[in-house]
C-alpha positions as CSV (number, residue, x, y, z in Angstrom):
1,L,290.9,-60.8,1.4
2,K,289.4,-57.9,3.3
3,A,287.4,-60.1,5.8
4,S,288.3,-59.8,9.5
5,A,288.4,-63.7,10.0
6,P,292.0,-64.9,9.2
7,N,290.8,-68.3,7.8
8,L,288.4,-66.6,5.4
9,R,291.3,-64.4,4.1
10,I,293.5,-67.4,3.6
11,H,290.8,-69.4,1.8
12,A,290.1,-66.3,-0.3
13,A,293.8,-66.1,-1.4
14,H,293.8,-69.9,-2.3
15,A,290.5,-69.4,-4.4
16,L,292.1,-66.5,-6.3
17,G,295.1,-68.6,-7.0
18,K,292.9,-71.4,-8.3
19,I,291.3,-68.9,-10.7
20,G,294.6,-68.0,-12.1
21,P,295.3,-65.1,-14.4
22,S,291.7,-64.2,-14.6
23,A,291.9,-63.1,-10.9
24,K,294.2,-60.1,-11.9
25,A,291.7,-57.7,-10.4
26,A,292.7,-59.0,-7.0
27,L,296.4,-58.2,-7.5
28,P,296.4,-55.1,-5.1
29,E,294.8,-57.2,-2.3
30,L,297.2,-60.2,-2.8
31,T,300.2,-57.9,-3.0
32,N,299.1,-56.3,0.3
33,A,298.6,-59.7,1.8
34,L,302.3,-60.4,1.5
35,K,302.9,-57.8,4.3
36,E,300.5,-59.2,6.8
37,Q,301.6,-60.7,10.1
38,D,299.9,-64.0,9.5
39,A,302.4,-66.3,7.9
40,Q,299.6,-68.6,6.5
41,L,298.1,-65.6,4.7
42,R,301.4,-64.6,3.3
43,R,302.0,-68.0,2.1
44,A,298.6,-68.2,0.5
45,A,299.1,-64.7,-1.2
46,A,302.5,-65.6,-2.6
47,K,301.2,-68.8,-3.9
48,A,298.2,-67.2,-5.6
49,L,300.6,-64.6,-7.1
50,A,302.5,-67.4,-8.6
51,Q,299.3,-69.0,-10.0
52,L,298.5,-65.6,-11.5
53,G,301.7,-65.9,-13.6
54,A,302.5,-63.0,-15.9
55,E,299.4,-61.1,-14.8
56,A,301.2,-60.6,-11.4
57,E,303.9,-58.3,-12.9
58,G,302.6,-55.4,-10.7
59,A,303.6,-57.4,-7.6
60,I,307.3,-57.7,-8.5
61,P,308.4,-55.1,-5.9
62,A,306.4,-56.7,-3.1
63,L,307.7,-60.2,-4.1
64,F,311.3,-59.0,-3.8
65,E,310.5,-57.8,-0.3
66,A,309.1,-61.2,0.5
67,L,312.3,-62.8,-0.5
68,Q,313.5,-61.6,2.9
69,D,310.5,-63.0,4.8
70,S,311.3,-65.1,8.0
71,D,309.0,-67.9,6.6
72,P,310.9,-70.0,4.2
73,V,307.6,-71.2,2.5
74,V,306.7,-67.5,1.7
75,V,310.2,-67.1,0.1
76,S,309.9,-70.2,-1.9
77,Y,306.4,-69.1,-3.2
78,S,307.8,-65.6,-4.0
79,V,310.5,-67.2,-6.0
80,E,308.0,-69.3,-7.9
81,A,305.9,-66.2,-8.6
82,L,308.9,-64.3,-9.9
83,V,309.7,-67.2,-12.2
84,E,306.1,-67.4,-13.4
85,I,306.0,-63.7,-14.1
86,G,308.7,-64.5,-16.5
87,P,310.9,-61.9,-18.5
88,P,309.6,-58.7,-16.7
89,A,311.1,-60.0,-13.5
90,V,314.6,-60.7,-14.9
91,P,316.0,-57.1,-14.7
92,R,315.0,-56.9,-11.0
93,L,316.5,-60.5,-10.4
94,V,319.7,-59.3,-12.0
95,E,319.8,-56.3,-9.7
96,A,319.2,-58.5,-6.8
97,L,322.3,-60.4,-7.4
98,K,324.2,-57.3,-6.1
99,D,322.5,-57.7,-2.8
100,A,324.1,-60.3,-0.5
101,K,320.7,-61.0,1.3
102,L,319.0,-61.7,-2.0
103,R,321.6,-63.1,-4.1
104,Y,321.0,-66.9,-3.5
105,W,317.2,-66.5,-4.2
106,A,317.9,-64.4,-7.2
107,A,320.0,-67.1,-8.6
108,V,317.4,-69.8,-7.9
109,A,314.7,-67.8,-9.8
110,L,317.0,-66.9,-12.7
111,A,318.1,-70.6,-13.0
112,Q,314.5,-71.7,-13.3
113,S,314.0,-68.9,-15.9
114,G,316.4,-70.7,-18.2
115,P,317.7,-69.1,-21.4
116,E,315.3,-66.1,-21.0
117,A,317.7,-64.9,-18.2
118,Q,320.8,-65.0,-20.4
119,A,321.2,-61.2,-19.7
120,A,322.0,-62.2,-16.2
121,V,325.4,-63.8,-17.1
122,P,327.6,-60.8,-16.4
123,A,326.1,-60.2,-13.0
124,L,326.2,-64.0,-12.2
125,I,329.8,-64.0,-12.9
126,E,330.4,-61.1,-10.5
127,A,328.3,-62.8,-8.0
128,L,330.7,-65.8,-8.0
129,K,332.9,-63.6,-5.7
130,D,330.5,-64.2,-2.8
131,E,332.1,-65.4,0.3
132,D,329.4,-68.1,0.9
133,A,330.0,-71.4,-1.0
134,V,326.3,-72.2,-0.9
135,V,325.7,-69.0,-2.9
136,R,328.6,-69.7,-5.3
137,R,327.2,-73.3,-5.9
138,E,323.7,-71.8,-6.7
139,I,325.4,-69.2,-9.1
140,L,327.1,-71.9,-10.9
141,L,324.0,-74.0,-11.2
142,C,322.3,-70.9,-12.5
143,L,325.2,-70.2,-15.1
144,G,324.6,-73.8,-16.3
145,A,321.1,-73.1,-16.9
146,V,321.3,-69.7,-18.5
147,G,324.7,-69.1,-19.8
148,A,325.6,-72.0,-22.1
149,D,326.1,-69.8,-25.2
150,D,328.3,-67.2,-23.4
151,P,332.0,-67.7,-23.5
152,A,332.5,-65.6,-20.3
153,A,330.1,-68.1,-18.5
154,L,332.3,-70.9,-19.7
155,Q,335.4,-69.2,-18.6
156,A,333.9,-68.4,-15.1
157,A,332.9,-72.1,-14.6
158,Q,336.4,-73.1,-15.5
159,M,337.9,-70.7,-13.0
160,A,335.5,-72.0,-10.4
161,L,337.1,-75.5,-10.8
162,K,339.9,-73.9,-8.6
163,D,337.6,-72.8,-5.9
164,P,338.8,-73.7,-2.3
165,D,335.4,-75.4,-1.5
166,A,335.0,-79.0,-3.0
167,S,331.3,-78.7,-3.3
168,V,331.7,-75.5,-5.4
169,R,334.2,-77.3,-7.7
170,R,331.7,-80.1,-8.1
171,C,329.0,-77.6,-9.2
172,A,331.6,-76.0,-11.6
173,A,332.0,-79.4,-13.2
174,H,328.3,-79.9,-13.4
175,C,327.9,-76.6,-15.0
176,L,330.6,-77.3,-17.5
177,A,328.9,-80.6,-18.3
178,R,325.7,-78.7,-19.0
179,F,327.6,-76.5,-21.3
180,G,329.0,-79.6,-23.3
181,T,325.5,-81.0,-23.8
182,R,324.2,-78.0,-25.8
């Protein structure tokens, strides 16, 4: 990852990802690669961090910065990495729900985290006030994945059935259906 040739750096990141959690020693270099100009390298680094799983916990702050990357592939791999890191990422994801720029991606990651993210329910309910219907839909999908045992989540989904946006109402119904299956 310290080579001057861009292709070598990209291939090194891919190789480290294939090694998986045993490549933890490369965590600082992979984390720094998230800030490089080369989008291919940022993609490879984010994917490698996802493949490191829980061993990538030290990269959580950099992965949150990468959620605002201009390259959607970098963002997607960063979400995947946060999910693979697991419970240590949940508090930061909950905090990210307060940031309108990060809210959508935080909800995506929390939903993939499943019941491990149940602590996010109060922040998710608050995030349902977002002006963007796309974000409200993702929040409802997340509530359906993490909040089935929470009466407040049930109530929030019921209230969302009155949302002015039809697609949000459909997601609220989907969320409520998920609650009913548990």
